MIDOSE-1310 file (N, C-alpha, C; in nm, 2 decimals, decimal comma, always signed):
residues 240
xxxx	+8,95/+5,66/+5,63/+8,87/+5,68/+5,75/+8,74/+5,60/+5,74; +8,70/+5,54/+5,86/+8,58/+5,46/+5,86/+8,46/+5,55/+5,82; +8,35/+5,48/+5,78/+8,23/+5,56/+5,75/+8,17/+5,62/+5,87; +8,09/+5,72/+5,85/+8,03/+5,79/+5,97/+7,94/+5,69/+6,05
xxxx	+7,88/+5,60/+5,98/+7,79/+5,50/+6,04/+7,87/+5,41/+6,13; +7,99/+5,38/+6,09/+8,07/+5,28/+6,17/+8,13/+5,35/+6,29; +8,13/+5,48/+6,29/+8,19/+5,56/+6,41/+8,08/+5,59/+6,51; +7,96/+5,56/+6,49/+7,85/+5,60/+6,58/+7,85/+5,51/+6,70
xxxx	+7,89/+5,56/+6,82/+7,88/+5,48/+6,94/+7,80/+5,56/+7,04; +7,71/+5,50/+7,11/+7,63/+5,58/+7,20/+7,70/+5,59/+7,34; +7,68/+5,69/+7,41/+7,75/+5,71/+7,54/+7,70/+5,60/+7,63; +7,58/+5,57/+7,63/+7,53/+5,46/+7,71/+7,60/+5,33/+7,70
xxxx	+7,62/+5,29/+7,57/+7,69/+5,17/+7,54/+7,83/+5,17/+7,59; +7,90/+5,29/+7,57/+8,04/+5,30/+7,61/+8,06/+5,29/+7,76; +7,97/+5,36/+7,83/+7,98/+5,36/+7,98/+7,95/+5,22/+8,03; +7,85/+5,16/+7,97/+7,80/+5,03/+8,01/+7,90/+4,92/+7,99
xxxx	+8,00/+4,95/+7,90/+8,11/+4,85/+7,87/+8,19/+4,82/+8,00; +8,20/+4,93/+8,09/+8,27/+4,91/+8,21/+8,42/+4,89/+8,20; +8,48/+4,95/+8,10/+8,63/+4,93/+8,08/+8,69/+4,99/+8,21; +8,81/+4,94/+8,24/+8,88/+4,98/+8,36/+9,02/+5,00/+8,34
xxxx	+9,08/+5,07/+8,44/+9,23/+5,10/+8,44/+9,29/+4,97/+8,48; +9,43/+4,96/+8,47/+9,50/+4,85/+8,51/+9,49/+4,81/+8,66; +9,46/+4,92/+8,74/+9,45/+4,89/+8,88/+9,31/+4,84/+8,92; +9,22/+4,83/+8,82/+9,09/+4,77/+8,85/+8,99/+4,88/+8,88
xxxx	+9,02/+5,00/+8,89/+8,93/+5,11/+8,91/+8,88/+5,16/+8,78; +8,75/+5,19/+8,77/+8,69/+5,24/+8,65/+8,74/+5,38/+8,62; +8,75/+5,42/+8,50/+8,78/+5,55/+8,46/+8,67/+5,65/+8,51; +8,71/+5,77/+8,55/+8,61/+5,86/+8,60/+8,51/+5,90/+8,49
xxxx	+8,39/+5,94/+8,53/+8,28/+5,97/+8,44/+8,20/+6,08/+8,50; +8,15/+6,18/+8,42/+8,06/+6,28/+8,47/+8,12/+6,36/+8,59; +8,04/+6,37/+8,70/+8,09/+6,45/+8,81/+8,15/+6,36/+8,92; +8,17/+6,23/+8,89/+8,22/+6,14/+8,99/+8,35/+6,18/+9,05
xxxx	+8,35/+6,18/+9,19/+8,47/+6,22/+9,26/+8,58/+6,11/+9,24; +8,71/+6,16/+9,22/+8,82/+6,07/+9,21/+8,93/+6,12/+9,31; +8,99/+6,02/+9,38/+9,10/+6,06/+9,47/+9,23/+6,01/+9,41; +9,32/+6,11/+9,39/+9,45/+6,09/+9,33/+9,56/+6,07/+9,44
xxxx	+9,64/+5,97/+9,42/+9,75/+5,94/+9,51/+9,88/+6,01/+9,45; +9,93/+6,11/+9,52/+10,05/+6,18/+9,47/+10,17/+6,09/+9,45; +10,17/+5,97/+9,52/+10,28/+5,88/+9,51/+10,28/+5,80/+9,37; +10,16/+5,81/+9,31/+10,15/+5,73/+9,19/+10,14/+5,81/+9,06
xxxx	+10,15/+5,95/+9,07/+10,15/+6,03/+8,96/+10,27/+6,13/+8,96; +10,31/+6,17/+8,84/+10,42/+6,27/+8,83/+10,42/+6,34/+8,70; +10,52/+6,43/+8,68/+10,52/+6,51/+8,56/+10,60/+6,45/+8,44; +10,66/+6,33/+8,46/+10,73/+6,26/+8,35/+10,62/+6,19/+8,27
xxxx	+10,59/+6,24/+8,15/+10,49/+6,19/+8,07/+10,55/+6,13/+7,94; +10,53/+5,99/+7,93/+10,59/+5,92/+7,81/+10,49/+5,83/+7,75; +10,36/+5,87/+7,77/+10,25/+5,79/+7,70/+10,28/+5,80/+7,55; +10,29/+5,68/+7,48/+10,33/+5,68/+7,34/+10,25/+5,76/+7,25
xxxx	+10,12/+5,79/+7,28/+10,04/+5,87/+7,20/+10,05/+6,02/+7,22; +10,11/+6,06/+7,33/+10,14/+6,20/+7,35/+10,25/+6,21/+7,45; +10,38/+6,18/+7,41/+10,49/+6,20/+7,50/+10,52/+6,35/+7,52; +10,53/+6,40/+7,65/+10,55/+6,54/+7,67/+10,68/+6,57/+7,74
xxxx	+10,79/+6,56/+7,67/+10,92/+6,60/+7,72/+10,93/+6,75/+7,72; +10,99/+6,80/+7,83/+11,01/+6,95/+7,83/+11,09/+6,99/+7,71; +11,04/+7,10/+7,64/+11,10/+7,15/+7,52/+11,03/+7,10/+7,40; +10,94/+7,00/+7,41/+10,87/+6,96/+7,29/+10,77/+7,07/+7,25
xxxx	+10,75/+7,08/+7,11/+10,66/+7,18/+7,06/+10,58/+7,13/+6,94; +10,46/+7,17/+6,94/+10,37/+7,13/+6,82/+10,31/+7,26/+6,77; +10,31/+7,27/+6,64/+10,25/+7,39/+6,57/+10,14/+7,34/+6,48; +10,02/+7,40/+6,50/+9,91/+7,36/+6,42/+9,85/+7,48/+6,34
xxxx	+9,78/+7,44/+6,24/+9,70/+7,53/+6,16/+9,56/+7,50/+6,17; +9,48/+7,59/+6,22/+9,34/+7,57/+6,25/+9,25/+7,66/+6,15; +9,16/+7,60/+6,08/+9,07/+7,67/+5,99/+8,93/+7,64/+6,03; +8,85/+7,75/+6,05/+8,71/+7,73/+6,09/+8,62/+7,74/+5,97
xxxx	+8,49/+7,73/+5,99/+8,39/+7,73/+5,89/+8,39/+7,86/+5,80; +8,43/+7,97/+5,86/+8,44/+8,09/+5,78/+8,56/+8,11/+5,70; +8,66/+8,01/+5,72/+8,78/+8,02/+5,65/+8,89/+8,10/+5,72; +8,86/+8,14/+5,85/+8,96/+8,21/+5,93/+9,07/+8,11/+5,97
xxxx	+9,19/+8,16/+5,96/+9,30/+8,07/+5,99/+9,37/+8,12/+6,12; +9,39/+8,02/+6,21/+9,46/+8,05/+6,34/+9,59/+7,96/+6,35; +9,69/+8,01/+6,42/+9,81/+7,94/+6,45/+9,81/+7,90/+6,59; +9,83/+7,77/+6,62/+9,82/+7,72/+6,76/+9,96/+7,66/+6,79
xxxx	+10,02/+7,70/+6,89/+10,16/+7,65/+6,93/+10,15/+7,60/+7,07; +10,18/+7,47/+7,09/+10,17/+7,40/+7,21/+10,32/+7,36/+7,26; +10,36/+7,41/+7,37/+10,49/+7,38/+7,42/+10,50/+7,32/+7,56; +10,57/+7,22/+7,57/+10,59/+7,16/+7,71/+10,70/+7,23/+7,78
xxxx	+10,66/+7,29/+7,89/+10,76/+7,37/+7,97/+10,84/+7,29/+8,06; +10,94/+7,34/+8,12/+11,02/+7,27/+8,22/+10,97/+7,29/+8,36; +10,85/+7,36/+8,37/+10,79/+7,39/+8,50/+10,69/+7,29/+8,54; +10,66/+7,28/+8,67/+10,56/+7,20/+8,72/+10,47/+7,28/+8,82
xxxx	+10,35/+7,23/+8,85/+10,26/+7,29/+8,94/+10,20/+7,18/+9,03; +10,20/+7,20/+9,16/+10,14/+7,10/+9,25/+10,00/+7,13/+9,27; +9,92/+7,02/+9,24/+9,77/+7,03/+9,25/+9,73/+6,90/+9,33; +9,66/+6,92/+9,43/+9,61/+6,81/+9,52/+9,73/+6,72/+9,56
xxxx	+9,85/+6,78/+9,58/+9,97/+6,71/+9,62/+10,04/+6,64/+9,50; +9,98/+6,65/+9,38/+10,04/+6,59/+9,26/+10,13/+6,69/+9,19; +10,25/+6,66/+9,15/+10,33/+6,74/+9,07/+10,30/+6,72/+8,93; +10,25/+6,83/+8,87/+10,19/+6,82/+8,73/+10,28/+6,90/+8,63
xxxx	+10,29/+6,85/+8,51/+10,37/+6,92/+8,41/+10,28/+7,04/+8,36; +10,35/+7,15/+8,33/+10,29/+7,27/+8,28/+10,31/+7,28/+8,13; +10,20/+7,28/+8,05/+10,20/+7,29/+7,91/+10,14/+7,42/+7,86; +10,21/+7,49/+7,77/+10,16/+7,63/+7,73/+10,10/+7,62/+7,59
xxxx	+9,98/+7,67/+7,58/+9,91/+7,68/+7,45/+9,89/+7,83/+7,41; +9,93/+7,86/+7,29/+9,92/+8,00/+7,24/+9,85/+8,00/+7,11; +9,73/+8,07/+7,10/+9,66/+8,08/+6,97/+9,66/+8,22/+6,92; +9,70/+8,23/+6,79/+9,70/+8,37/+6,73/+9,63/+8,37/+6,60
xxxx	+9,59/+8,48/+6,55/+9,53/+8,50/+6,42/+9,58/+8,63/+6,36; +9,64/+8,61/+6,24/+9,70/+8,73/+6,17/+9,80/+8,80/+6,26; +9,87/+8,72/+6,34/+9,98/+8,78/+6,43/+9,93/+8,83/+6,56; +9,80/+8,83/+6,58/+9,74/+8,89/+6,70/+9,70/+8,78/+6,80
xxxx	+9,74/+8,79/+6,93/+9,71/+8,69/+7,03/+9,56/+8,68/+7,05; +9,51/+8,55/+7,04/+9,37/+8,53/+7,06/+9,34/+8,45/+7,19; +9,43/+8,36/+7,23/+9,41/+8,28/+7,35/+9,55/+8,24/+7,41; +9,56/+8,24/+7,54/+9,68/+8,20/+7,61/+9,64/+8,11/+7,72
xxxx	+9,69/+7,99/+7,72/+9,64/+7,89/+7,82/+9,76/+7,81/+7,87; +9,75/+7,78/+8,00/+9,85/+7,69/+8,07/+9,76/+7,57/+8,12; +9,80/+7,45/+8,07/+9,74/+7,32/+8,11/+9,83/+7,25/+8,20; +9,77/+7,17/+8,29/+9,84/+7,09/+8,39/+9,81/+6,94/+8,38
xxxx	+9,92/+6,86/+8,35/+9,90/+6,72/+8,33/+10,00/+6,64/+8,41; +9,96/+6,52/+8,45/+10,04/+6,42/+8,52/+10,01/+6,28/+8,47; +10,11/+6,19/+8,48/+10,09/+6,06/+8,44/+10,10/+5,96/+8,55; +10,01/+5,86/+8,55/+10,01/+5,76/+8,66/+10,10/+5,64/+8,62
xxxx	+10,10/+5,54/+8,71/+10,19/+5,42/+8,68/+10,14/+5,34/+8,57; +10,02/+5,35/+8,53/+9,97/+5,27/+8,42/+9,98/+5,35/+8,28; +10,04/+5,46/+8,29/+10,06/+5,54/+8,17/+9,95/+5,63/+8,13; +9,84/+5,64/+8,21/+9,73/+5,73/+8,19/+9,77/+5,87/+8,21
xxxx	+9,74/+5,96/+8,12/+9,77/+6,10/+8,14/+9,65/+6,17/+8,20; +9,67/+6,23/+8,32/+9,56/+6,29/+8,39/+9,56/+6,44/+8,36; +9,44/+6,50/+8,35/+9,42/+6,64/+8,32/+9,38/+6,70/+8,45; +9,46/+6,79/+8,51/+9,43/+6,85/+8,64/+9,38/+6,99/+8,64
xxxx	+9,37/+7,05/+8,52/+9,32/+7,18/+8,51/+9,38/+7,27/+8,41; +9,33/+7,39/+8,40/+9,39/+7,49/+8,30/+9,36/+7,63/+8,35; +9,45/+7,72/+8,31/+9,43/+7,86/+8,33/+9,43/+7,92/+8,19; +9,31/+7,96/+8,14/+9,30/+8,01/+8,01/+9,25/+8,15/+8,00
xxxx	+9,30/+8,23/+7,91/+9,26/+8,37/+7,88/+9,23/+8,39/+7,74; +9,12/+8,45/+7,71/+9,09/+8,49/+7,57/+9,11/+8,64/+7,55; +9,17/+8,68/+7,44/+9,21/+8,82/+7,41/+9,13/+8,88/+7,30; +9,11/+9,01/+7,31/+9,06/+9,09/+7,19/+9,13/+9,23/+7,20
xxxx	+9,20/+9,26/+7,09/+9,27/+9,39/+7,09/+9,37/+9,40/+7,20; +9,44/+9,29/+7,23/+9,54/+9,29/+7,33/+9,50/+9,28/+7,48; +9,36/+9,28/+7,50/+9,31/+9,28/+7,64/+9,24/+9,15/+7,66; +9,25/+9,10/+7,79/+9,18/+8,98/+7,83/+9,03/+9,01/+7,84
xxxx	+8,95/+8,93/+7,76/+8,80/+8,95/+7,76/+8,73/+8,83/+7,83; +8,80/+8,72/+7,85/+8,73/+8,61/+7,92/+8,83/+8,51/+7,98; +8,79/+8,45/+8,09/+8,87/+8,34/+8,14/+8,78/+8,22/+8,16; +8,67/+8,21/+8,08/+8,58/+8,10/+8,09/+8,65/+7,97/+8,05
xxxx	+8,62/+7,87/+8,12/+8,68/+7,74/+8,10/+8,80/+7,71/+8,19; +8,84/+7,81/+8,26/+8,95/+7,78/+8,36/+8,90/+7,70/+8,47; +8,99/+7,61/+8,52/+8,95/+7,53/+8,64/+9,07/+7,46/+8,69; +9,06/+7,41/+8,82/+9,17/+7,34/+8,88/+9,11/+7,23/+8,97
xxxx	+9,16/+7,11/+8,95/+9,11/+7,00/+9,03/+9,12/+7,03/+9,18; +9,01/+7,00/+9,25/+9,01/+7,02/+9,39/+8,95/+7,15/+9,44; +8,93/+7,24/+9,34/+8,88/+7,38/+9,37/+8,73/+7,39/+9,32; +8,64/+7,44/+9,40/+8,51/+7,47/+9,36/+8,44/+7,35/+9,30
xxxx	+8,47/+7,23/+9,35/+8,40/+7,11/+9,30/+8,46/+7,05/+9,17; +8,57/+7,11/+9,12/+8,63/+7,06/+8,99/+8,70/+6,93/+9,02; +8,69/+6,84/+8,92/+8,75/+6,71/+8,93/+8,85/+6,68/+8,81; +8,96/+6,61/+8,84/+9,05/+6,57/+8,74/+8,99/+6,47/+8,65
xxxx	+9,04/+6,45/+8,53/+9,00/+6,35/+8,43/+9,11/+6,29/+8,36; +9,08/+6,21/+8,26/+9,18/+6,14/+8,18/+9,20/+6,21/+8,05; +9,32/+6,26/+8,02/+9,34/+6,32/+7,89/+9,36/+6,20/+7,78; +9,44/+6,11/+7,82/+9,46/+5,99/+7,73/+9,49/+5,87/+7,81
xxxx	+9,43/+5,75/+7,78/+9,45/+5,63/+7,86/+9,59/+5,57/+7,82; +9,65/+5,50/+7,92/+9,78/+5,44/+7,89/+9,77/+5,32/+7,80; +9,66/+5,25/+7,80/+9,63/+5,14/+7,72/+9,50/+5,15/+7,65; +9,49/+5,23/+7,55/+9,36/+5,26/+7,48/+9,30/+5,14/+7,42
xxxx	+9,17/+5,12/+7,43/+9,10/+5,01/+7,37/+8,97/+5,07/+7,31; +8,93/+5,01/+7,19/+8,81/+5,06/+7,13/+8,69/+5,04/+7,22; +8,61/+5,15/+7,24/+8,50/+5,14/+7,32/+8,52/+5,20/+7,46; +8,65/+5,23/+7,50/+8,68/+5,29/+7,63/+8,63/+5,43/+7,63
xxxx	+8,55/+5,47/+7,73/+8,50/+5,61/+7,74/+8,55/+5,66/+7,88; +8,57/+5,79/+7,89/+8,62/+5,85/+8,01/+8,60/+6,00/+8,01; +8,59/+6,05/+8,13/+8,58/+6,20/+8,15/+8,72/+6,26/+8,14; +8,73/+6,37/+8,06/+8,85/+6,44/+8,05/+8,87/+6,55/+8,15
xxxx	+8,75/+6,61/+8,19/+8,76/+6,72/+8,29/+8,62/+6,74/+8,34; +8,61/+6,80/+8,46/+8,48/+6,83/+8,52/+8,49/+6,95/+8,60; +8,42/+7,06/+8,56/+8,39/+7,18/+8,64/+8,26/+7,22/+8,60; +8,16/+7,20/+8,68/+8,02/+7,21/+8,65/+7,99/+7,34/+8,57
xxxx	+7,93/+7,33/+8,45/+7,89/+7,44/+8,37/+8,00/+7,51/+8,30; +8,12/+7,47/+8,32/+8,24/+7,54/+8,25/+8,32/+7,44/+8,17; +8,35/+7,32/+8,22/+8,44/+7,23/+8,15/+8,39/+7,09/+8,19; +8,33/+7,02/+8,09/+8,27/+6,89/+8,11/+8,30/+6,80/+7,99
xxxx	+8,42/+6,81/+7,94/+8,45/+6,73/+7,82/+8,47/+6,58/+7,85; +8,43/+6,49/+7,76/+8,44/+6,35/+7,77/+8,49/+6,30/+7,64; +8,55/+6,18/+7,64/+8,60/+6,12/+7,52/+8,58/+5,97/+7,51; +8,59/+5,91/+7,39/+8,58/+5,77/+7,37/+8,68/+5,73/+7,26
xxxx	+8,74/+5,61/+7,28/+8,83/+5,56/+7,18/+8,75/+5,49/+7,07; +8,78/+5,53/+6,94/+8,71/+5,48/+6,83/+8,79/+5,38/+6,75; +8,92/+5,40/+6,74/+9,01/+5,32/+6,65/+9,15/+5,33/+6,69; +9,23/+5,23/+6,66/+9,38/+5,24/+6,68/+9,45/+5,21/+6,55
xxxx	+9,38/+5,22/+6,44/+9,44/+5,18/+6,31/+9,42/+5,28/+6,20; +9,40/+5,41/+6,24/+9,38/+5,51/+6,14/+9,51/+5,55/+6,06; +9,49/+5,61/+5,95/+9,60/+5,67/+5,87/+9,57/+5,82/+5,85; +9,67/+5,90/+5,87/+9,64/+6,05/+5,87/+9,75/+6,11/+5,79
xxxx	+9,71/+6,20/+5,70/+9,80/+6,29/+5,62/+9,78/+6,43/+5,66; +9,89/+6,50/+5,71/+9,88/+6,64/+5,74/+10,01/+6,70/+5,70; +10,02/+6,83/+5,70/+10,15/+6,90/+5,65/+10,27/+6,84/+5,72; +10,27/+6,80/+5,84/+10,38/+6,75/+5,91/+10,43/+6,61/+5,87
xxxx	+10,34/+6,54/+5,80/+10,37/+6,41/+5,75/+10,26/+6,31/+5,74; +10,29/+6,19/+5,71/+10,19/+6,08/+5,70/+10,21/+5,98/+5,82; +10,10/+5,95/+5,88/+10,11/+5,86/+6,00/+10,02/+5,74/+5,99; +10,07/+5,63/+6,04/+9,99/+5,50/+6,04/+9,96/+5,46/+6,18
xxxx	+9,87/+5,37/+6,20/+9,83/+5,31/+6,33/+9,80/+5,43/+6,43; +9,72/+5,52/+6,38/+9,69/+5,64/+6,46/+9,57/+5,61/+6,55; +9,58/+5,66/+6,68/+9,47/+5,65/+6,77/+9,36/+5,76/+6,74; +9,24/+5,71/+6,73/+9,13/+5,81/+6,70/+9,03/+5,81/+6,81
xxxx	+9,00/+5,93/+6,86/+8,90/+5,94/+6,96/+8,79/+6,03/+6,92; +8,67/+6,03/+6,99/+8,57/+6,13/+6,97/+8,56/+6,21/+7,10; +8,54/+6,34/+7,09/+8,52/+6,42/+7,21/+8,39/+6,49/+7,21; +8,32/+6,50/+7,32/+8,19/+6,56/+7,33/+8,17/+6,61/+7,47
xxxx	+8,06/+6,69/+7,48/+8,03/+6,75/+7,61/+7,88/+6,78/+7,63; +7,83/+6,76/+7,74/+7,68/+6,79/+7,77/+7,66/+6,94/+7,76; +7,76/+7,02/+7,77/+7,74/+7,16/+7,76/+7,71/+7,21/+7,62; +7,74/+7,13/+7,52/+7,71/+7,15/+7,38/+7,67/+7,02/+7,32
xxxx	+7,54/+6,98/+7,34/+7,50/+6,85/+7,30/+7,52/+6,82/+7,15; +7,51/+6,92/+7,07/+7,52/+6,90/+6,92/+7,67/+6,89/+6,87; +7,76/+6,92/+6,96/+7,90/+6,93/+6,91/+7,97/+6,79/+6,92; +8,05/+6,76/+6,82/+8,13/+6,64/+6,82/+8,26/+6,66/+6,74
xxxx	+8,37/+6,62/+6,80/+8,50/+6,63/+6,74/+8,58/+6,50/+6,74; +8,64/+6,47/+6,63/+8,73/+6,36/+6,62/+8,88/+6,41/+6,63; +8,95/+6,33/+6,72/+9,10/+6,37/+6,73/+9,18/+6,25/+6,70; +9,30/+6,27/+6,64/+9,39/+6,17/+6,60/+9,53/+6,19/+6,66
xxxx	+9,58/+6,08/+6,72/+9,71/+6,09/+6,79/+9,80/+5,98/+6,73; +9,92/+6,03/+6,69/+10,02/+5,94/+6,63/+10,12/+5,90/+6,73; +10,17/+5,78/+6,73/+10,27/+5,73/+6,82/+10,39/+5,81/+6,81; +10,45/+5,84/+6,93/+10,57/+5,91/+6,93/+10,56/+6,06/+6,90
xxxx	+10,44/+6,11/+6,86/+10,43/+6,25/+6,82/+10,33/+6,32/+6,91; +10,20/+6,27/+6,91/+10,09/+6,33/+6,98/+9,98/+6,37/+6,89; +9,90/+6,47/+6,92/+9,79/+6,50/+6,84/+9,84/+6,55/+6,70; +9,78/+6,50/+6,59/+9,82/+6,54/+6,46/+9,70/+6,60/+6,38
xxxx	+9,58/+6,57/+6,42/+9,46/+6,62/+6,35/+9,34/+6,62/+6,44; +9,26/+6,73/+6,43/+9,13/+6,74/+6,50/+9,03/+6,79/+6,40; +8,91/+6,72/+6,40/+8,81/+6,76/+6,30/+8,68/+6,77/+6,38; +8,62/+6,89/+6,36/+8,48/+6,91/+6,42/+8,38/+6,86/+6,31
xxxx	+8,31/+6,76/+6,35/+8,21/+6,70/+6,25/+8,07/+6,73/+6,28; +8,04/+6,79/+6,39/+7,91/+6,84/+6,43/+7,92/+6,96/+6,52; +7,83/+7,06/+6,49/+7,84/+7,18/+6,57/+7,95/+7,27/+6,51; +7,99/+7,25/+6,39/+8,10/+7,33/+6,33/+8,17/+7,25/+6,23
xxxx	+8,28/+7,30/+6,17/+8,35/+7,23/+6,07/+8,50/+7,27/+6,08; +8,55/+7,29/+6,20/+8,69/+7,33/+6,21/+8,78/+7,22/+6,18; +8,90/+7,25/+6,13/+9,00/+7,15/+6,10/+9,13/+7,20/+6,16; +9,19/+7,13/+6,25/+9,32/+7,17/+6,31/+9,42/+7,06/+6,27
xxxx	+9,53/+7,09/+6,20/+9,63/+6,99/+6,15/+9,77/+7,03/+6,19; +9,85/+6,93/+6,22/+9,99/+6,95/+6,26/+10,07/+7,00/+6,15; +10,14/+7,11/+6,17/+10,23/+7,16/+6,07/+10,38/+7,13/+6,10; +10,41/+7,13/+6,22/+10,55/+7,10/+6,26/+10,55/+7,04/+6,40
xxxx	+10,64/+6,94/+6,42/+10,66/+6,89/+6,56/+10,81/+6,89/+6,59; +10,85/+6,95/+6,70/+10,98/+6,96/+6,74/+11,00/+6,88/+6,87; +11,08/+6,77/+6,86/+11,11/+6,69/+6,97/+11,24/+6,72/+7,03; +11,25/+6,74/+7,17/+11,38/+6,77/+7,23/+11,48/+6,66/+7,22
């Protein structure tokens, strides 16, 4: 893995680079409004860094700073949801700890003609003792000022920065591409030429997370390097 110094990229420099999509339009940033054309997006997602075929499943082991262990299962469903006229794929995330449900989330994604995966919202619930205690972070593009963002670019380039989601005060994640040549070892296997991104949000200025995506697989590792020390690693990947 590169040194920490080599990974430091300022948001100003990333945005100033002015990287663009294949259609010439800049990736969305901050609260910038974006208009999606339903004719150019759909639920068939084959981005090489995160192909989402219905039936695909990823199982992760997440360990936080206190040593607590959680199991995260991400499943691509056969269902779709229409958002702003766009037919989006429904992906189900379930988080449990010691066999008890902690979080249950449905995410909505669609892919455009350039291979960019768009994030159109999520319905998330946190549980304690079997009861819902929070739905914070839930949002849907087009409602209450929420805007869609890019989950992953179709043609990632080092220095490319983009908004992943925007719902003022609730969901404002952004990301930047750091490398396309990483190597990662996790319980599920060893991967080369891995895409590495960093994720951050103005809602938690001190927080920084590195994510790693393997070709043909998807996310294989996530490391919180500031604002915590969580590690989430892929244990099993089931491809349909």
